[in-house]
C-alpha positions in Angstrom: -59.6 -19.0 -29.3 -58.7 -16.2 -26.8 -58.0 -19.0 -24.3 -56.1 -21.3 -26.7 -53.9 -18.0 -27.7 -52.8 -17.0 -24.1 -52.4 -21.1 -23.3 -50.1 -21.1 -26.2 -48.2 -18.0 -25.3 -47.7 -19.2 -21.9 -46.4 -22.5 -23.1 -43.7 -20.6 -25.2 -42.5 -18.4 -22.4 -42.3 -21.3 -20.4 -40.1 -23.1 -22.7 -38.1 -20.5 -23.6 -34.4 -20.4 -21.7 -34.2 -18.4 -18.7 -31.9 -14.9 -19.1 -28.8 -15.4 -18.0 -27.6 -13.6 -14.7 -25.6 -10.3 -15.1 -21.6 -11.1 -14.6 -19.9 -9.0 -12.9 -17.5 -6.5 -14.2 -13.6 -7.7 -14.1 -11.6 -6.3 -11.3 -9.6 -3.4 -12.3 -6.1 -3.3 -12.3 -3.7 -1.1 -9.8 -0.1 -0.2 -11.4 2.0 -0.8 -8.7 5.7 1.1 -9.3 8.8 0.1 -6.9 11.4 3.1 -6.4 13.4 1.1 -4.3 13.8 1.0 0.0 9.9 1.7 1.1 9.2 3.7 -1.9 6.0 3.1 -3.9 3.8 4.5 -6.4 0.3 3.0 -7.0 -2.0 4.3 -9.8 -5.3 3.2 -9.7 -7.8 2.0 -12.4 -9.5 5.4 -12.5 -6.3 7.1 -12.6 -6.0 8.2 -8.7 -1.9 8.3 -7.5 -0.6 7.7 -4.5 3.0 7.7 -3.7 4.0 6.2 -0.5 7.6 6.6 1.7 9.1 8.3 -1.0 12.3 8.3 -0.3 12.7 8.4 -4.5 16.3 9.4 -4.1 17.4 6.1 -2.4 20.9 4.7 -3.9 19.1 1.7 -5.2 16.5 4.0 -7.6 17.9 3.9 -11.1 15.5 6.9 -11.9 17.7 10.0 -10.3 15.1 12.7 -11.2 12.3 10.4 -10.3 10.4 13.5 -8.3 10.4 15.4 -11.2 9.1 12.5 -13.7 6.2 11.7 -11.1 3.6 13.8 -12.6 0.3 13.7 -11.3 0.3 12.7 -7.5 -3.0 12.9 -5.4 -2.0 11.6 -1.8 1.6 11.2 -0.3 1.3 8.8 2.7 4.0 8.5 5.0 4.5 5.6 7.5 7.1 7.3 10.2 9.2 10.0 10.4 12.6 8.3 9.7 14.2 10.1 6.9 14.5 7.2 4.5 10.8 7.1 4.6 9.9 10.6 4.6 12.1 11.0 1.8 11.1 14.1 -0.8 7.7 14.1 0.7 7.6 17.7 1.1 9.0 18.6 -2.1 6.3 16.1 -3.6 3.6 18.1 -2.1 4.9 21.3 -3.0 4.8 20.3 -6.4 1.9 18.2 -6.8 -0.5 19.7 -4.7 -1.0 16.1 -3.3 -2.7 15.6 0.3 -0.7 13.9 2.9 -1.5 11.0 4.5 0.2 10.5 8.0 -0.2 9.9 11.8 -1.2 13.2 13.0 2.0 14.3 14.8 4.3 13.6 11.9 1.6 15.5 9.7 2.1 18.4 12.3 5.9 17.8 12.2 6.1 18.1 8.3 3.9 21.1 7.8 6.1 22.7 9.8 9.3 21.5 7.8 7.0 23.1 4.7 4.3 20.5 3.5 1.7 23.0 2.5 -0.6 23.0 5.6 -3.6 23.1 3.6 -3.0 19.6 2.4 -2.0 18.5 5.5 -4.9 18.9 7.7 -6.8 16.9 9.9 -9.0 15.2 7.4 -6.1 13.2 5.9 -4.0 12.8 9.2 -5.3 10.3 11.5 -4.0 7.2 14.1 -4.0 3.5 14.1 -7.7 2.6 13.8 -8.7 5.2 11.4 -10.1 5.1 8.1 -9.6 8.3 5.5 -11.7 8.6 2.4 -9.5 10.1 -0.1 -12.0 9.3 -2.9 -15.1 7.4 -3.9 -12.5 5.0 -5.1 -9.8 5.1 -2.5 -9.4 4.7 1.4 -6.8 4.1 3.3 -7.0 2.6 6.8 -4.5 3.2 9.2 -2.8 0.3 11.3 -0.2 -0.5 13.8 3.8 -1.4 12.9 6.0 -2.1 15.7 9.3 0.5 15.1 10.1 3.8 16.4 9.8 7.1 14.7 11.2 10.4 15.1 11.4 13.4 12.5 14.5 15.0 12.3 14.8 19.0 12.3 18.4 19.2 11.0 20.4 16.8 13.4 18.0 16.5 16.0 14.8 14.2 15.6 11.7 15.1 17.4 8.7 12.9 18.5 6.6 12.1 15.4 3.9 9.7 16.6 3.5 6.0 16.2 4.9 4.2 13.0 2.2 2.8 11.3 1.3 0.6 8.1 -1.2 1.7 5.5 -4.3 -0.9 4.1 -5.4 0.7 0.8 -8.7 -0.5 -0.8 -9.4 0.5 -4.3 -12.9 -0.1 -5.3 -12.7 -2.6 -8.0 -9.5 -3.6 -7.7 -6.9 -4.8 -5.5 -6.3 -4.2 -1.3 -2.9 -3.4 -0.8 -1.1 -3.3 2.5 2.1 -1.6 3.1 4.0 -2.5 6.3 5.9 0.0 6.5 8.7 -0.9 9.0 7.9 -3.2 11.3 8.8 -6.5 13.4 6.6 -9.7 13.7 3.8 -9.0 15.8 0.8 -11.0 16.7 -1.7 -8.4 15.7 -0.9 -8.9 12.2 -3.7 -11.4 11.9 -6.3 -8.7 12.6 -5.3 -6.7 9.5 -5.8 -10.1 7.5 -9.0 -10.9 9.3 -10.6 -7.6 8.9 -9.1 -6.6 5.2 -8.3 -9.6 2.8 -5.0 -8.3 1.3 -4.2 -9.1 -2.5 -0.9 -7.2 -2.2 1.7 -7.1 0.8 4.4 -4.8 0.5 6.6 -6.2 3.0 10.0 -5.5 4.6 12.6 -7.9 4.6 15.9 -6.4 5.6 16.2 -7.1 9.0 18.5 -5.3 11.6 16.1 -2.4 11.6 12.7 -4.6 10.6 11.6 -8.1 10.0 14.3 -10.2 8.1 12.9 -12.9 5.7 12.0 -15.4 8.4 9.8 -13.3 10.3 8.2 -11.8 7.2 7.2 -14.9 6.0 5.4 -15.4 9.2 3.9 -12.2 8.7 2.2 -12.9 5.7 1.1 -16.1 6.5 -0.9 -14.1 9.4 -2.2 -11.5 7.1 -3.0 -14.0 4.5 -1.7 -12.1 1.8 -1.9 -13.7 -1.7 1.1 -11.7 -3.1 3.9 -10.3 -1.3 6.3 -7.9 -2.9 9.6 -7.4 -0.6 11.2 -4.3 0.1 13.4 -2.5 2.5 16.3 -4.6 1.7 19.8 -4.6 0.1 19.5 -0.3 -0.1 22.4 -0.8 2.5 24.8 -3.6 3.8 22.9 -3.9 6.9 19.7 -4.9 5.2 20.9 -8.5 4.1 17.6 -10.3 4.0 16.8 -11.4 0.2 13.8 -12.1 -1.7 15.0 -15.7 -2.3 15.2 -16.3 1.5 12.1 -14.8 1.8 10.8 -17.4 -0.6 12.3 -20.7 0.9 10.7 -19.3 4.6 7.4 -19.4 2.8 7.9 -22.4 1.5 9.1 -24.0 4.8 5.9 -23.2 5.9 4.1 -24.6 3.5 2.6 -21.1 2.4 0.5 -20.5 -0.7 1.6 -16.4 -0.9 3.3 -15.6 -4.4 6.3 -13.7 -3.8 6.7 -10.7 -6.4 10.0 -9.3 -6.8 10.4 -6.3 -8.2 13.6 -4.3 -9.7 13.8 -0.5 -8.5 11.7 1.3 -11.4 9.6 -1.7 -12.3 6.0 -1.2 -12.6 4.1 -4.0 -12.4 0.0 -4.4 -12.8 -1.9 -6.5 -9.7 
């Protein structure tokens, strides 16, 4: 009887449906706010806040007291030393105690200009090829940009290292690539090969950076899923437009979605 009972139990187990495999948790959403020009604030799913190239007083930004309204900032990222990208980095660092992520020489210059030195140390300054882990959720990899970089003490620019871009990887969220100011260059392919990019914040204005046709080629090289155009329209010289970018991507049979944001607008990605 015991043998029959055991066989019956095994039969029931075999007939029972297999348990469904555990489903992965849905990816978290990051909030990205564009303040015009190249200035963005990224808020991760866990609430880590990064301010990138924070020239919040740029003429395209309708929020004139944006620096005071920022609230919590954990890290300030600056791609190069030009004042339209450094912006209010020093003031934000002083008020929020945010750590500074920047090329090593630029970090030194910003510390000399008043960025709190204890927030601008070797642990968060670096150079191309380096990855800086800011938390267990966020890391920033420093990648090349083809441009120039000088930080102005008064009217005299001083050496501020190489210009760079940033690849921001968010655990459970998107990978975001801020190009900084750059021209089109072939090694952009390597960025996309190493880090699949969900959102590319791409300069399109021309004159000082890529124009829309160059940016379309860059988006293709990187393989970005979505692209947010930036660094256009702030001044008449920055004449490239998002519609030109859309047409240039379409002419390449590109699949990237162009997400046009208004200064002051926040989107979830």
